[in-house]
C-alpha positions in Angstrom: 138.3 81.4 -32.6 140.3 84.6 -32.7 142.6 86.0 -30.0 140.0 88.6 -29.2 137.5 85.9 -28.6 139.3 84.9 -25.5 139.8 87.1 -22.4 143.2 88.5 -21.3 143.4 86.2 -18.2 143.6 82.5 -19.1 142.4 81.3 -15.7 139.2 83.4 -16.1 138.8 82.1 -19.5 139.3 78.5 -18.2 136.3 79.2 -15.7 134.3 80.5 -18.6 134.8 77.4 -20.7 134.1 75.1 -17.6 130.9 77.1 -17.2 130.0 76.5 -20.9 130.6 72.7 -20.5 128.4 72.6 -17.3 125.6 74.5 -19.1 126.0 72.2 -22.0 125.4 69.3 -19.8 128.9 67.9 -19.6 129.2 65.6 -16.6 132.2 66.3 -14.4 133.1 69.4 -16.4 135.9 70.2 -13.9 137.7 66.9 -14.4 141.1 67.1 -15.9 144.1 64.7 -16.5 146.9 65.5 -14.2 150.5 64.5 -15.3 153.3 64.4 -12.7 156.8 62.9 -12.9 158.8 61.3 -10.2 162.3 62.4 -9.4 163.7 59.8 -11.8 161.5 61.3 -14.5 159.0 58.4 -14.8 155.7 60.1 -15.8 152.2 59.3 -14.3 148.8 60.6 -15.2 145.3 60.4 -13.6 142.0 62.1 -13.7 141.3 64.6 -10.8 138.7 67.3 -10.2 139.5 71.1 -10.1 138.2 72.3 -6.8 138.8 76.0 -7.2 140.2 78.1 -10.0 141.2 81.7 -9.3 144.1 84.1 -10.2 146.4 81.9 -8.2 145.9 78.8 -10.2 143.8 75.5 -10.3 143.3 73.7 -6.9 142.9 70.1 -6.4 142.9 67.8 -3.3 144.4 64.4 -2.4 146.3 62.0 -0.2 149.7 63.5 0.1 151.2 60.1 0.5 149.7 58.9 -3.0 151.8 58.5 -6.1 150.9 62.1 -7.1 151.7 63.4 -3.7 155.1 61.6 -3.8 155.8 62.9 -7.3 155.0 66.5 -6.4 157.2 66.3 -3.3 160.1 65.2 -5.6 159.3 67.4 -8.6 156.7 70.1 -7.9 155.6 70.6 -11.5 152.7 69.2 -13.4 150.7 69.5 -16.6 147.0 69.3 -17.0 144.5 68.8 -19.7 140.7 69.4 -19.7 138.8 67.8 -22.5 135.1 68.6 -23.4 134.5 66.3 -26.3 130.9 67.4 -27.0 132.1 71.1 -27.3 135.1 70.2 -29.4 137.3 72.0 -26.8 140.4 71.4 -24.8 142.5 73.4 -22.3 146.0 72.6 -21.4 148.1 74.0 -18.5 151.7 73.4 -17.2 153.7 74.9 -14.4 154.7 74.8 -10.8 152.6 73.1 -8.1 152.5 74.5 -4.6 150.9 72.9 -1.6 147.7 74.5 -0.2 148.0 75.2 3.5 146.1 73.3 6.2 143.4 75.9 6.9 142.4 76.2 3.3 142.6 72.4 2.9 140.5 71.9 6.1 137.8 74.3 4.9 137.6 72.4 1.6 137.5 69.0 3.5 134.6 70.2 5.6 132.5 70.6 2.4 133.1 67.0 1.2 130.3 64.5 1.8 130.7 62.6 5.0 131.4 59.3 3.2 134.2 60.9 1.2 135.7 62.2 4.4 135.6 58.8 5.9 137.1 57.3 2.9 140.1 59.7 3.0 140.9 58.3 6.4 140.2 54.7 5.4 142.3 54.5 2.2 146.1 54.5 1.9 145.6 55.8 -1.7 147.5 53.6 -4.3 148.8 51.1 -1.8 148.1 47.4 -2.3 145.3 45.7 -0.2 144.5 42.1 0.0 140.7 42.4 -0.9 137.7 44.6 -1.5 136.4 43.2 1.9 139.6 44.4 3.6 139.0 47.9 2.2 135.3 48.0 3.2 136.4 46.8 6.8 138.8 49.8 6.9 136.1 52.2 5.9 133.6 50.7 8.5 136.3 51.1 11.2 136.9 54.9 10.1 133.1 55.4 10.1 132.8 53.9 13.7 135.8 56.0 14.8 134.2 59.3 13.8 130.5 58.3 14.5 128.6 61.4 15.8 131.6 63.7 15.4 133.0 66.0 12.9 135.5 64.2 10.7 138.7 66.1 10.9 141.2 66.8 8.1 143.7 63.8 8.0 147.2 64.9 8.5 148.3 63.2 5.2 145.6 64.8 3.1 145.4 68.3 1.6 145.4 70.5 -1.5 147.7 71.5 -4.2 147.6 74.4 -6.7 148.9 74.2 -10.2 150.3 77.7 -11.0 150.4 77.7 -14.7 153.2 79.3 -16.7 151.6 78.2 -20.0 147.9 77.8 -20.9 146.5 76.7 -24.3 142.9 76.7 -25.5 142.1 74.4 -28.4 138.9 74.4 -30.4 138.1 71.8 -33.1 137.7 73.0 -36.7 137.0 71.2 -40.0 139.9 69.4 -41.9 142.0 69.3 -38.7 142.7 73.0 -39.0 142.0 73.4 -35.3 142.3 76.6 -33.4 145.1 76.8 -30.7 145.6 79.9 -28.7 148.5 79.8 -26.2 149.0 82.2 -23.2 152.5 82.6 -21.7 153.0 84.1 -18.3 155.0 87.4 -18.2 156.4 89.2 -15.1 153.1 91.1 -15.3 150.2 89.6 -17.2 150.1 87.2 -20.1 151.1 87.2 -23.7 149.0 85.4 -26.3 149.7 83.9 -29.6 148.2 81.5 -32.2 149.7 78.1 -32.6 149.5 75.9 -35.8 147.3 72.8 -35.3 
């Protein structure tokens, strides 16, 4: 992989690699590990799905009262890693995270399956619950509450956008001499450089 094998915009390049993964049959090709840190510096990582990539960054959605939401409220920076094992590729990003507004969040929420919409209302994400039955009771109550009606965006639920300052593309090569190309954001555009494996 040479510098000229990758486009000048890392977010467009990320979209291209996701498309390659999807066409290669990779399940959940938009899944990535999202790392956040609380105000005290304690890190936390989990898998989420990219729900939009454009020149602004990588969008994802969640309960804002969850661990990740609390982390991002205290420390609005994150790192992400996509990994497509079958293709021998990874992409890493790091930068600031901004909240996506209610209108854009509601527009995305409306595209979710009805069951996922109800679950967003039913689950206090990451909080303890006494049993699976109690969780299912909460879901049934939320389903009954919105029966026959459009499920609205919960006030505690919405999107975030990772606005990368650094993006790295990694490709597996023999003898662990892997290819690593890093993009760093400039005031206008991006600079690229090769990193040692």
